[in-house]
Phi, psi and omega in degrees: 000330176291335180290317180307315183295322179291317181299322183293319181288322178293316176299317187288320175303316183296325179287329179291321177294315174294323173301308178311311185292315188290334187251346181241308190284309183301311173293347184265350178294142176297149188304324178290336177279320176293337171299336181268348179251149183296137179287128192283343184260010175243138179222164181259128170241167187243127183246126176207165178256140169284184188287338175277358175088012175274123171306133174235141177234112191228160176271003178232150178296149178296180180295150180310137179096344183277125177287156185199161180234144177267133180234126181276131179239123185285133181288326181283015172233143177244020177237132181243118182304142176309317180292338171286338182274312185263339182082013181217161179252143181241000000 
């Protein structure tokens, strides 16, 4: 039981440090320093078509031999514009 309490305490401290870094430290860094660090709110996704012709957008590359395109996606949004997936506006 004591081990579980320690694990939860460590996870809470790690979560607090991550929150502090993302919302306090990272925005306060000078621009030249921020430019060298990865933006915590942006991730890379992979856009590709599967065997049936359906567009896929995943966080892992497609199987070897499948052509793909990398797309930068902001983690703080939950909407991906259709033109980012298909390359056209409907």
